[in-house]
C-alpha positions as CSV (number, residue, x, y, z in Angstrom):
1,X,0.1,0.0,0.0
2,X,2.8,2.5,1.0
3,X,4.6,1.4,-2.4
4,X,1.7,2.5,-4.4
5,X,1.3,5.8,-2.8
6,X,4.9,6.7,-3.3
7,X,4.6,5.7,-7.0
8,X,1.6,8.0,-7.2
9,X,3.2,10.9,-5.5
10,X,6.3,10.6,-7.8
11,X,4.1,10.5,-10.9
12,X,2.3,13.6,-9.7
13,X,5.6,15.5,-9.2
14,X,6.9,14.7,-12.6
15,X,3.6,15.8,-14.4
16,X,3.8,19.2,-12.5
17,X,7.4,19.6,-13.5
18,X,6.4,19.2,-17.1
19,X,3.7,21.6,-17.1
20,X,5.8,24.2,-15.2
21,X,8.6,23.9,-18.1
22,X,5.9,24.3,-20.8
23,X,4.8,27.4,-19.4
24,X,8.1,29.1,-18.9
25,X,9.0,28.2,-22.6
26,X,6.0,30.2,-23.6
27,X,6.8,33.0,-21.6
28,X,10.3,33.3,-23.0
29,X,9.0,33.1,-26.8
30,X,6.6,35.9,-26.0
31,X,9.3,38.2,-24.9
32,X,11.6,37.8,-27.7
33,X,8.9,38.4,-30.5
34,X,9.2,41.7,-32.7
35,X,6.6,44.1,-32.3
36,X,4.4,44.8,-35.4
37,X,5.0,48.1,-37.2
38,X,2.0,50.0,-38.3
39,X,2.2,51.8,-41.9
40,X,1.0,55.1,-42.0
41,X,-0.3,56.3,-45.6
42,X,0.4,59.4,-46.9
43,X,-3.1,60.4,-47.3
44,X,-3.5,60.1,-43.6
45,X,-0.5,62.4,-43.0
46,X,-2.3,65.1,-45.3
47,X,-4.1,67.6,-43.0
48,X,-7.7,67.7,-43.7
49,X,-8.6,71.1,-45.3
50,X,-11.7,72.9,-43.4
51,X,-13.4,75.4,-45.7
52,X,-13.6,79.0,-44.0
53,X,-17.3,79.9,-43.5
54,X,-18.4,82.8,-45.5
55,X,-18.8,86.2,-43.5
56,X,-22.2,86.3,-42.5
57,X,-23.9,89.8,-41.7
58,X,-23.8,89.6,-38.0
59,X,-25.8,92.6,-36.4
60,X,-23.8,94.8,-34.7
61,X,-23.8,94.0,-30.8
62,X,-26.3,96.2,-29.3
63,X,-24.9,98.4,-26.9
64,X,-25.8,97.5,-23.5
65,X,-25.8,100.6,-21.3
66,X,-23.2,100.6,-18.6
67,X,-25.1,100.1,-15.4
68,X,-25.5,103.4,-13.7
69,X,-24.2,103.3,-10.2
70,X,-27.2,102.7,-8.1
71,X,-26.9,105.2,-5.4
72,X,-26.6,103.5,-2.1
73,X,-29.8,104.0,-0.3
74,X,-29.3,106.6,2.3
75,X,-30.5,106.3,5.7
76,X,-33.3,108.6,6.3
77,X,-32.5,111.3,8.6
78,X,-33.5,110.3,12.0
79,X,-36.6,111.9,13.0
80,X,-36.5,113.9,16.2
81,X,-38.5,111.8,18.8
82,X,-40.6,114.0,20.5
83,X,-40.5,113.6,24.2
84,X,-43.9,113.4,25.8
85,X,-44.8,116.8,27.3
86,X,-44.8,116.3,30.8
87,X,-48.2,117.0,32.2
88,X,-48.1,119.9,34.6
89,X,-48.8,118.8,38.1
90,X,-52.4,120.0,38.8
91,X,-52.2,122.8,41.2
92,X,-54.2,121.7,44.2
93,X,-57.2,124.1,44.7
94,X,-57.1,125.8,47.8
95,X,-59.6,124.7,50.1
96,X,-62.7,126.3,49.7
97,X,-63.3,128.4,52.8
98,X,-65.8,127.0,54.9
99,X,-68.7,129.1,55.2
100,X,-68.5,130.4,58.7
101,X,-71.7,130.3,60.4
102,X,-72.7,133.5,61.5
103,X,-73.7,133.3,65.2
104,X,-77.4,133.6,65.3
105,X,-78.4,137.0,66.1
106,X,-79.3,137.3,69.8
107,X,-83.0,138.0,70.0
108,X,-82.9,141.1,72.1
109,X,-84.8,140.5,75.1
110,X,-87.9,142.4,75.6
111,X,-87.3,145.4,77.5
112,X,-88.9,144.7,80.9
113,X,-90.4,147.8,82.6
114,X,-89.7,147.9,86.2
115,X,-91.3,150.4,88.3
116,X,-88.5,150.6,90.7
117,X,-84.8,151.0,89.3
118,X,-81.4,151.0,90.7
119,X,-79.5,154.3,91.7
120,X,-76.0,154.3,90.7
121,X,-73.6,151.0,90.9
122,X,-73.4,148.6,93.9
123,X,-70.7,148.9,96.1
124,X,-69.2,146.7,98.7
125,X,-66.6,146.9,101.6
126,X,-64.9,144.5,103.8
127,X,-65.6,143.9,107.3
128,X,-65.6,141.0,110.2
129,X,-66.6,137.5,109.6
130,X,-69.8,137.6,111.6
131,X,-72.0,138.3,108.7
132,X,-72.3,139.6,105.2
133,X,-75.0,142.3,104.6
134,X,-76.5,144.4,101.9
135,X,-78.3,147.8,102.9
136,X,-79.6,150.9,101.0
137,X,-82.4,153.3,100.8
138,X,-85.4,153.2,98.7
139,X,-87.1,156.3,97.7
140,X,-90.2,157.6,95.9
141,X,-90.7,161.3,94.9
142,X,-87.5,162.0,96.7
143,X,-88.7,160.7,99.8
144,X,-88.3,157.4,101.7
145,X,-90.5,154.7,100.6
146,X,-91.9,152.8,103.5
147,X,-92.7,148.9,103.4
148,X,-91.0,148.1,100.4
149,X,-90.1,144.3,100.0
150,X,-86.4,143.3,99.3
151,X,-86.0,139.7,98.3
152,X,-82.6,137.9,98.4
153,X,-81.3,134.8,97.0
154,X,-78.3,132.6,95.8
155,X,-79.3,133.0,92.1
156,X,-81.1,135.7,90.2
157,X,-84.8,135.0,90.7
158,X,-83.7,131.8,92.6
159,X,-85.1,130.4,95.8
160,X,-85.5,133.1,98.4
161,X,-83.2,132.6,101.5
162,X,-85.7,134.3,103.6
163,X,-88.9,136.2,103.8
164,X,-88.6,139.7,102.2
165,X,-87.2,142.6,104.2
166,X,-89.3,145.8,104.4
167,X,-87.8,149.1,104.4
168,X,-88.5,151.4,107.4
169,X,-90.1,154.7,107.8
170,X,-87.2,156.3,106.2
171,X,-87.0,153.8,103.2
172,X,-84.0,152.2,104.6
173,X,-83.7,148.3,104.3
174,X,-81.0,145.7,105.3
175,X,-80.5,142.1,104.3
176,X,-78.1,140.1,106.5
177,X,-76.6,136.7,105.1
178,X,-75.3,134.1,107.7
179,X,-74.1,130.9,106.6
180,X,-73.1,128.3,109.3
181,X,-73.1,130.7,111.8
182,X,-70.7,133.1,110.1
183,X,-70.5,135.5,107.1
184,X,-71.6,134.0,103.9
185,X,-69.1,134.0,101.0
186,X,-69.9,133.6,97.1
187,X,-72.4,135.3,94.9
188,X,-75.9,136.6,95.9
189,X,-78.6,138.7,94.5
190,X,-81.3,141.1,95.6
191,X,-84.2,142.6,94.1
192,X,-87.6,144.2,94.8
193,X,-90.8,142.4,94.7
194,X,-94.5,143.4,95.0
195,X,-97.0,142.1,97.4
196,X,-97.4,139.0,95.2
197,X,-93.9,138.3,95.2
198,X,-93.5,139.4,91.6
199,X,-90.1,141.0,90.4
200,X,-90.5,144.9,90.3
201,X,-86.8,146.1,89.9
202,X,-83.6,144.8,88.2
203,X,-81.5,142.0,89.8
204,X,-78.4,143.0,91.8
205,X,-75.3,140.9,92.3
206,X,-72.9,141.0,95.2
207,X,-69.8,138.6,95.5
208,X,-69.1,138.1,99.3
209,X,-65.6,137.4,100.3
210,X,-63.2,138.7,102.9
211,X,-62.9,142.1,101.0
212,X,-66.7,142.3,100.6
213,X,-68.7,142.1,103.8
214,X,-70.9,145.3,103.6
215,X,-72.6,145.9,100.2
216,X,-74.8,148.9,99.5
217,X,-77.5,149.5,96.6
218,X,-80.2,152.2,96.6
219,X,-83.5,152.0,94.5
220,X,-85.9,154.6,93.5
221,X,-89.3,154.6,91.9
222,X,-89.5,155.8,88.2
């Protein structure tokens, strides 16, 4: 078996060598071959005559106007921006003067007609603190008026502090004010009343104090 395989391998090697030798001979023969010369005929060397075309009336070229320089667009002048007019600050109107209410016109008190009036102004002088008093003279027709009633109170027309004091035969009267066993201090009034207790003279005020203990006021008939 091994012998046959060896013979087959040798035969295969010989065939390969033969084929290789043939290929090499062909290559060498092709390299030595003379290149074929291509003959060029005279006619082929003669230049071909191209007829000149007859002059054809070619219209003169139209003059193309040269492009005028297009002016570069100028930027429009800046328009003055109008500033908004500042609105004037409204002047505050001075407050309208408030209507001053006129004080109501005092209604004049009706003139009271008294049959007896005061003579001169009241006066007062100091004294001890035993009592405060008011005295005076009441006259009618330049004579002393007898039995005229003098009323006293701690307010004008207020509650009487005592019964009316009567004037004597000469028309003299005296009203004594004692508060807590001693002279009264403060404001007191006197006036003349008729037999029914109605006021028939103006009120007269006295302010008792250490400097005013003895007051004086005269009355007379109209």
